[in-house]
Backbone as XML, in Angstrom:
<?xml version="1.0"?>
<chain id="A" units="angstrom">
  <residue number="1" name="MET">
    <atom name="N" x="46.624" y="32.700" z="82.939"/>
    <atom name="CA" x="45.214" y="32.429" z="82.715"/>
    <atom name="C" x="44.957" y="32.321" z="81.216"/>
  </residue>
  <residue number="2" name="ALA">
    <atom name="N" x="44.246" y="31.296" z="80.820"/>
    <atom name="CA" x="43.933" y="31.077" z="79.405"/>
    <atom name="C" x="42.921" y="32.108" z="78.925"/>
  </residue>
  <residue number="3" name="LYS">
    <atom name="N" x="43.116" y="32.534" z="77.713"/>
    <atom name="CA" x="42.177" y="33.470" z="77.099"/>
    <atom name="C" x="40.952" y="32.713" z="76.606"/>
  </residue>
  <residue number="4" name="ARG">
    <atom name="N" x="39.808" y="33.318" z="76.784"/>
    <atom name="CA" x="38.561" y="32.710" z="76.286"/>
    <atom name="C" x="38.357" y="33.164" z="74.847"/>
  </residue>
  <residue number="5" name="ILE">
    <atom name="N" x="38.400" y="32.209" z="73.929"/>
    <atom name="CA" x="38.219" y="32.484" z="72.505"/>
    <atom name="C" x="36.807" y="32.080" z="72.110"/>
  </residue>
  <residue number="6" name="THR">
    <atom name="N" x="36.135" y="32.992" z="71.417"/>
    <atom name="CA" x="34.774" y="32.738" z="70.978"/>
    <atom name="C" x="34.661" y="33.055" z="69.492"/>
  </residue>
  <residue number="7" name="ILE">
    <atom name="N" x="34.065" y="32.137" z="68.754"/>
    <atom name="CA" x="33.773" y="32.348" z="67.338"/>
    <atom name="C" x="32.268" y="32.548" z="67.215"/>
  </residue>
  <residue number="8" name="ILE">
    <atom name="N" x="31.888" y="33.664" z="66.602"/>
    <atom name="CA" x="30.475" y="33.943" z="66.357"/>
    <atom name="C" x="30.321" y="34.163" z="64.857"/>
  </residue>
  <residue number="9" name="TYR">
    <atom name="N" x="29.415" y="33.432" z="64.248"/>
    <atom name="CA" x="29.269" y="33.488" z="62.797"/>
    <atom name="C" x="27.803" y="33.625" z="62.424"/>
  </residue>
  <residue number="10" name="GLY">
    <atom name="N" x="27.576" y="34.152" z="61.241"/>
    <atom name="CA" x="26.248" y="34.147" z="60.642"/>
    <atom name="C" x="26.316" y="33.294" z="59.391"/>
  </residue>
  <residue number="11" name="THR">
    <atom name="N" x="25.226" y="32.646" z="59.061"/>
    <atom name="CA" x="25.249" y="31.803" z="57.863"/>
    <atom name="C" x="23.855" y="31.700" z="57.278"/>
  </residue>
  <residue number="12" name="THR">
    <atom name="N" x="23.796" y="31.682" z="55.985"/>
    <atom name="CA" x="22.537" y="31.450" z="55.290"/>
    <atom name="C" x="22.637" y="30.167" z="54.483"/>
  </residue>
  <residue number="13" name="THR">
    <atom name="N" x="23.757" y="29.985" z="53.818"/>
    <atom name="CA" x="23.950" y="28.798" z="52.973"/>
    <atom name="C" x="24.725" y="27.700" z="53.686"/>
  </residue>
  <residue number="14" name="GLY">
    <atom name="N" x="25.326" y="28.004" z="54.839"/>
    <atom name="CA" x="26.104" y="27.018" z="55.577"/>
    <atom name="C" x="27.603" y="27.139" z="55.368"/>
  </residue>
  <residue number="15" name="ALA">
    <atom name="N" x="28.049" y="27.933" z="54.398"/>
    <atom name="CA" x="29.483" y="28.051" z="54.103"/>
    <atom name="C" x="30.253" y="28.666" z="55.275"/>
  </residue>
  <residue number="16" name="THR">
    <atom name="N" x="29.756" y="29.738" z="55.839"/>
    <atom name="CA" x="30.469" y="30.386" z="56.949"/>
    <atom name="C" x="30.457" y="29.500" z="58.183"/>
  </residue>
  <residue number="17" name="GLU">
    <atom name="N" x="29.407" y="28.755" z="58.392"/>
    <atom name="CA" x="29.360" y="27.812" z="59.507"/>
    <atom name="C" x="30.436" y="26.736" z="59.345"/>
  </residue>
  <residue number="18" name="ARG">
    <atom name="N" x="30.606" y="26.224" z="58.135"/>
    <atom name="CA" x="31.635" y="25.211" z="57.895"/>
    <atom name="C" x="33.031" y="25.761" z="58.185"/>
  </residue>
  <residue number="19" name="VAL">
    <atom name="N" x="33.303" y="26.973" z="57.742"/>
    <atom name="CA" x="34.615" y="27.578" z="57.988"/>
    <atom name="C" x="34.810" y="27.836" z="59.483"/>
  </residue>
  <residue number="20" name="ALA">
    <atom name="N" x="33.795" y="28.350" z="60.155"/>
    <atom name="CA" x="33.890" y="28.607" z="61.599"/>
    <atom name="C" x="34.159" y="27.310" z="62.363"/>
  </residue>
  <residue number="21" name="THR">
    <atom name="N" x="33.522" y="26.242" z="61.962"/>
    <atom name="CA" x="33.732" y="24.942" z="62.612"/>
    <atom name="C" x="35.155" y="24.442" z="62.377"/>
  </residue>
  <residue number="22" name="MET">
    <atom name="N" x="35.665" y="24.624" z="61.169"/>
    <atom name="CA" x="37.043" y="24.205" z="60.875"/>
    <atom name="C" x="38.042" y="24.997" z="61.722"/>
  </residue>
  <residue number="23" name="ILE">
    <atom name="N" x="37.809" y="26.290" z="61.873"/>
    <atom name="CA" x="38.699" y="27.123" z="62.697"/>
    <atom name="C" x="38.640" y="26.664" z="64.147"/>
  </residue>
  <residue number="24" name="ARG">
    <atom name="N" x="37.434" y="26.443" z="64.659"/>
    <atom name="CA" x="37.288" y="25.959" z="66.038"/>
    <atom name="C" x="38.026" y="24.637" z="66.239"/>
  </residue>
  <residue number="25" name="ASP">
    <atom name="N" x="37.873" y="23.728" z="65.301"/>
    <atom name="CA" x="38.527" y="22.427" z="65.409"/>
    <atom name="C" x="40.043" y="22.563" z="65.412"/>
  </residue>
  <residue number="26" name="ARG">
    <atom name="N" x="40.580" y="23.503" z="64.650"/>
    <atom name="CA" x="42.027" y="23.730" z="64.617"/>
    <atom name="C" x="42.533" y="24.366" z="65.907"/>
  </residue>
  <residue number="27" name="LEU">
    <atom name="N" x="41.736" y="25.244" z="66.485"/>
    <atom name="CA" x="42.154" y="25.925" z="67.716"/>
    <atom name="C" x="42.091" y="25.013" z="68.933"/>
  </residue>
  <residue number="28" name="GLY">
    <atom name="N" x="41.224" y="24.009" z="68.897"/>
    <atom name="CA" x="41.180" y="23.028" z="69.970"/>
    <atom name="C" x="40.029" y="23.208" z="70.932"/>
  </residue>
  <residue number="29" name="PRO">
    <atom name="N" x="40.013" y="22.350" z="71.957"/>
    <atom name="CA" x="38.907" y="22.350" z="72.915"/>
    <atom name="C" x="38.818" y="23.664" z="73.689"/>
  </residue>
  <residue number="30" name="GLY">
    <atom name="N" x="37.626" y="23.977" z="74.090"/>
    <atom name="CA" x="37.414" y="25.162" z="74.905"/>
    <atom name="C" x="37.065" y="26.411" z="74.111"/>
  </residue>
  <residue number="31" name="VAL">
    <atom name="N" x="37.107" y="26.331" z="72.784"/>
    <atom name="CA" x="36.745" y="27.480" z="71.955"/>
    <atom name="C" x="35.236" y="27.480" z="71.770"/>
  </residue>
  <residue number="32" name="GLY">
    <atom name="N" x="34.592" y="28.601" z="72.093"/>
    <atom name="CA" x="33.144" y="28.711" z="71.932"/>
    <atom name="C" x="32.774" y="28.932" z="70.481"/>
  </residue>
  <residue number="33" name="LEU">
    <atom name="N" x="31.694" y="28.333" z="70.040"/>
    <atom name="CA" x="31.215" y="28.454" z="68.665"/>
    <atom name="C" x="29.721" y="28.736" z="68.705"/>
  </residue>
  <residue number="34" name="PHE">
    <atom name="N" x="29.319" y="29.894" z="68.152"/>
    <atom name="CA" x="27.922" y="30.306" z="68.235"/>
    <atom name="C" x="27.432" y="30.862" z="66.912"/>
  </residue>
  <residue number="35" name="ASP">
    <atom name="N" x="26.243" y="30.468" z="66.522"/>
    <atom name="CA" x="25.544" y="31.081" z="65.390"/>
    <atom name="C" x="24.965" y="32.393" z="65.911"/>
  </residue>
  <residue number="36" name="ILE">
    <atom name="N" x="25.201" y="33.481" z="65.205"/>
    <atom name="CA" x="24.736" y="34.799" z="65.652"/>
    <atom name="C" x="23.218" y="34.824" z="65.849"/>
  </residue>
  <residue number="37" name="TYR">
    <atom name="N" x="22.512" y="33.987" z="65.114"/>
    <atom name="CA" x="21.057" y="33.918" z="65.229"/>
    <atom name="C" x="20.641" y="33.511" z="66.642"/>
  </residue>
  <residue number="38" name="GLU">
    <atom name="N" x="21.469" y="32.679" z="67.297"/>
    <atom name="CA" x="21.129" y="32.169" z="68.628"/>
    <atom name="C" x="22.019" y="32.716" z="69.736"/>
  </residue>
  <residue number="39" name="ALA">
    <atom name="N" x="23.086" y="33.424" z="69.386"/>
    <atom name="CA" x="24.068" y="33.875" z="70.387"/>
    <atom name="C" x="23.504" y="34.995" z="71.257"/>
  </residue>
  <residue number="40" name="ALA">
    <atom name="N" x="23.855" y="34.946" z="72.520"/>
    <atom name="CA" x="23.495" y="36.020" z="73.443"/>
    <atom name="C" x="24.557" y="37.118" z="73.346"/>
  </residue>
  <residue number="41" name="LEU">
    <atom name="N" x="24.148" y="38.350" z="73.543"/>
    <atom name="CA" x="25.110" y="39.455" z="73.517"/>
    <atom name="C" x="26.208" y="39.273" z="74.559"/>
  </residue>
  <residue number="42" name="ALA">
    <atom name="N" x="25.896" y="38.570" z="75.638"/>
    <atom name="CA" x="26.889" y="38.324" z="76.687"/>
    <atom name="C" x="28.089" y="37.556" z="76.148"/>
  </residue>
  <residue number="43" name="GLU">
    <atom name="N" x="27.901" y="36.747" z="75.105"/>
    <atom name="CA" x="29.022" y="35.999" z="74.528"/>
    <atom name="C" x="30.104" y="36.941" z="74.006"/>
  </residue>
  <residue number="44" name="PHE">
    <atom name="N" x="29.703" y="38.098" z="73.503"/>
    <atom name="CA" x="30.662" y="39.084" z="73.019"/>
    <atom name="C" x="31.489" y="39.641" z="74.178"/>
  </residue>
  <residue number="45" name="GLU">
    <atom name="N" x="30.830" y="39.957" z="75.264"/>
    <atom name="CA" x="31.517" y="40.588" z="76.393"/>
    <atom name="C" x="32.327" y="39.604" z="77.220"/>
  </residue>
  <residue number="46" name="GLN">
    <atom name="N" x="31.950" y="38.353" z="77.250"/>
    <atom name="CA" x="32.653" y="37.367" z="78.077"/>
    <atom name="C" x="33.924" y="36.845" z="77.419"/>
  </residue>
  <residue number="47" name="ALA">
    <atom name="N" x="34.065" y="37.022" z="76.136"/>
    <atom name="CA" x="35.240" y="36.516" z="75.415"/>
    <atom name="C" x="36.411" y="37.478" z="75.556"/>
  </residue>
  <residue number="48" name="ASP">
    <atom name="N" x="37.615" y="36.933" z="75.523"/>
    <atom name="CA" x="38.821" y="37.752" z="75.452"/>
    <atom name="C" x="39.207" y="37.989" z="73.996"/>
  </residue>
  <residue number="49" name="VAL">
    <atom name="N" x="38.947" y="36.978" z="73.170"/>
    <atom name="CA" x="39.244" y="37.031" z="71.740"/>
    <atom name="C" x="37.974" y="36.660" z="70.992"/>
  </residue>
  <residue number="50" name="LEU">
    <atom name="N" x="37.575" y="37.512" z="70.049"/>
    <atom name="CA" x="36.381" y="37.264" z="69.244"/>
    <atom name="C" x="36.779" y="37.076" z="67.788"/>
  </residue>
  <residue number="51" name="LEU">
    <atom name="N" x="36.357" y="35.979" z="67.209"/>
    <atom name="CA" x="36.519" y="35.741" z="65.784"/>
    <atom name="C" x="35.115" y="35.793" z="65.189"/>
  </residue>
  <residue number="52" name="LEU">
    <atom name="N" x="34.873" y="36.761" z="64.330"/>
    <atom name="CA" x="33.529" y="36.992" z="63.819"/>
    <atom name="C" x="33.453" y="36.622" z="62.342"/>
  </residue>
  <residue number="53" name="GLY">
    <atom name="N" x="32.565" y="35.700" z="62.016"/>
    <atom name="CA" x="32.327" y="35.304" z="60.632"/>
    <atom name="C" x="31.124" y="36.065" z="60.112"/>
  </residue>
  <residue number="54" name="VAL">
    <atom name="N" x="31.393" y="37.084" z="59.302"/>
    <atom name="CA" x="30.342" y="37.978" z="58.826"/>
    <atom name="C" x="30.270" y="37.886" z="57.295"/>
  </residue>
  <residue number="55" name="PRO">
    <atom name="N" x="29.436" y="36.992" z="56.766"/>
    <atom name="CA" x="29.340" y="36.870" z="55.318"/>
    <atom name="C" x="28.584" y="38.047" z="54.702"/>
  </residue>
  <residue number="56" name="THR">
    <atom name="N" x="28.890" y="38.306" z="53.447"/>
    <atom name="CA" x="28.177" y="39.360" z="52.719"/>
    <atom name="C" x="27.628" y="38.792" z="51.415"/>
  </residue>
  <residue number="57" name="TRP">
    <atom name="N" x="26.704" y="39.523" z="50.845"/>
    <atom name="CA" x="26.044" y="39.140" z="49.590"/>
    <atom name="C" x="26.230" y="40.249" z="48.571"/>
  </residue>
  <residue number="58" name="ASN">
    <atom name="N" x="26.164" y="39.886" z="47.315"/>
    <atom name="CA" x="26.137" y="40.845" z="46.207"/>
    <atom name="C" x="27.269" y="41.863" z="46.303"/>
  </residue>
  <residue number="59" name="ILE">
    <atom name="N" x="26.941" y="43.093" z="46.617"/>
    <atom name="CA" x="27.951" y="44.151" z="46.659"/>
    <atom name="C" x="28.273" y="44.555" z="48.095"/>
  </residue>
  <residue number="60" name="GLY">
    <atom name="N" x="28.342" y="43.590" z="48.992"/>
    <atom name="CA" x="28.714" y="43.858" z="50.371"/>
    <atom name="C" x="27.559" y="43.976" z="51.344"/>
  </residue>
  <residue number="61" name="GLU">
    <atom name="N" x="26.392" y="43.514" z="50.976"/>
    <atom name="CA" x="25.249" y="43.541" z="51.892"/>
    <atom name="C" x="25.472" y="42.514" z="52.994"/>
  </residue>
  <residue number="62" name="LEU">
    <atom name="N" x="25.229" y="42.926" z="54.235"/>
    <atom name="CA" x="25.406" y="42.025" z="55.370"/>
    <atom name="C" x="24.401" y="40.883" z="55.350"/>
  </residue>
  <residue number="63" name="GLN">
    <atom name="N" x="24.849" y="39.751" z="55.875"/>
    <atom name="CA" x="23.949" y="38.623" z="56.094"/>
    <atom name="C" x="22.874" y="39.083" z="57.085"/>
  </residue>
  <residue number="64" name="HIS">
    <atom name="N" x="21.652" y="38.675" z="56.911"/>
    <atom name="CA" x="20.507" y="39.225" z="57.650"/>
    <atom name="C" x="20.637" y="39.139" z="59.170"/>
  </residue>
  <residue number="65" name="ASP">
    <atom name="N" x="21.152" y="38.046" z="59.686"/>
    <atom name="CA" x="21.250" y="37.924" z="61.146"/>
    <atom name="C" x="22.206" y="38.966" z="61.719"/>
  </residue>
  <residue number="66" name="TRP">
    <atom name="N" x="23.308" y="39.246" z="61.035"/>
    <atom name="CA" x="24.236" y="40.290" z="61.484"/>
    <atom name="C" x="23.602" y="41.659" z="61.334"/>
  </residue>
  <residue number="67" name="GLU">
    <atom name="N" x="22.895" y="41.873" z="60.243"/>
    <atom name="CA" x="22.246" y="43.153" z="59.998"/>
    <atom name="C" x="21.249" y="43.474" z="61.115"/>
  </residue>
  <residue number="68" name="ASN">
    <atom name="N" x="20.531" y="42.462" z="61.578"/>
    <atom name="CA" x="19.558" y="42.655" z="62.651"/>
    <atom name="C" x="20.225" y="42.961" z="63.992"/>
  </residue>
  <residue number="69" name="LEU">
    <atom name="N" x="21.416" y="42.401" z="64.219"/>
    <atom name="CA" x="22.092" y="42.565" z="65.504"/>
    <atom name="C" x="22.956" y="43.820" z="65.565"/>
  </residue>
  <residue number="70" name="LEU">
    <atom name="N" x="23.419" y="44.295" z="64.438"/>
    <atom name="CA" x="24.382" y="45.386" z="64.387"/>
    <atom name="C" x="24.020" y="46.603" z="65.249"/>
  </residue>
  <residue number="71" name="PRO">
    <atom name="N" x="22.785" y="47.084" z="65.240"/>
    <atom name="CA" x="22.464" y="48.254" z="66.076"/>
    <atom name="C" x="22.705" y="48.020" z="67.578"/>
  </residue>
  <residue number="72" name="ARG">
    <atom name="N" x="22.573" y="46.782" z="68.038"/>
    <atom name="CA" x="22.758" y="46.490" z="69.470"/>
    <atom name="C" x="24.224" y="46.315" z="69.838"/>
  </residue>
  <residue number="73" name="LEU">
    <atom name="N" x="25.078" y="46.025" z="68.870"/>
    <atom name="CA" x="26.494" y="45.816" z="69.168"/>
    <atom name="C" x="27.167" y="47.081" z="69.688"/>
  </residue>
  <residue number="74" name="GLY">
    <atom name="N" x="26.702" y="48.233" z="69.251"/>
    <atom name="CA" x="27.280" y="49.502" z="69.695"/>
    <atom name="C" x="27.135" y="49.744" z="71.191"/>
  </residue>
  <residue number="75" name="ARG">
    <atom name="N" x="26.242" y="49.046" z="71.833"/>
    <atom name="CA" x="26.022" y="49.208" z="73.279"/>
    <atom name="C" x="26.947" y="48.343" z="74.127"/>
  </residue>
  <residue number="76" name="LEU">
    <atom name="N" x="27.701" y="47.442" z="73.489"/>
    <atom name="CA" x="28.563" y="46.528" z="74.235"/>
    <atom name="C" x="29.891" y="47.177" z="74.583"/>
  </residue>
  <residue number="77" name="ASP">
    <atom name="N" x="30.463" y="46.769" z="75.697"/>
    <atom name="CA" x="31.802" y="47.210" z="76.073"/>
    <atom name="C" x="32.793" y="46.135" z="75.631"/>
  </residue>
  <residue number="78" name="LEU">
    <atom name="N" x="33.491" y="46.407" z="74.544"/>
    <atom name="CA" x="34.452" y="45.454" z="74.001"/>
    <atom name="C" x="35.885" y="45.929" z="74.242"/>
  </residue>
  <residue number="79" name="THR">
    <atom name="N" x="36.049" y="46.795" z="75.214"/>
    <atom name="CA" x="37.365" y="47.344" z="75.545"/>
    <atom name="C" x="38.351" y="46.222" z="75.867"/>
  </residue>
  <residue number="80" name="GLY">
    <atom name="N" x="39.532" y="46.279" z="75.252"/>
    <atom name="CA" x="40.593" y="45.350" z="75.543"/>
    <atom name="C" x="40.481" y="44.001" z="74.850"/>
  </residue>
  <residue number="81" name="LYS">
    <atom name="N" x="39.457" y="43.800" z="74.054"/>
    <atom name="CA" x="39.278" y="42.529" z="73.372"/>
    <atom name="C" x="40.010" y="42.545" z="72.029"/>
  </residue>
  <residue number="82" name="LYS">
    <atom name="N" x="40.522" y="41.406" z="71.648"/>
    <atom name="CA" x="41.082" y="41.242" z="70.316"/>
    <atom name="C" x="39.954" y="40.711" z="69.446"/>
  </residue>
  <residue number="83" name="ILE">
    <atom name="N" x="39.740" y="41.376" z="68.304"/>
    <atom name="CA" x="38.622" y="41.032" z="67.439"/>
    <atom name="C" x="39.131" y="40.875" z="66.013"/>
  </residue>
  <residue number="84" name="ALA">
    <atom name="N" x="38.744" y="39.764" z="65.392"/>
    <atom name="CA" x="39.083" y="39.524" z="63.989"/>
    <atom name="C" x="37.812" y="39.234" z="63.220"/>
  </residue>
  <residue number="85" name="LEU">
    <atom name="N" x="37.753" y="39.764" z="62.003"/>
    <atom name="CA" x="36.604" y="39.525" z="61.135"/>
    <atom name="C" x="37.007" y="38.554" z="60.048"/>
  </residue>
</chain>
């Protein structure tokens, strides 16, 4: 059975979106690509492999969309998933 790979990214300037798109294009068809601003929490749980694009500003401040979602991520069951940042 094929693993479901999902890329979820946040972007303000578009740089992380460009990199996420390049990674998706290299991995091939069937890879999910979602902006964290619009992604449903279910996307995290439905994936077998999560590639997370989490940009930071200044001295490591999270991009706002990730900062807003972070408190809800702790409620997800990500057991057994491979996750890369």
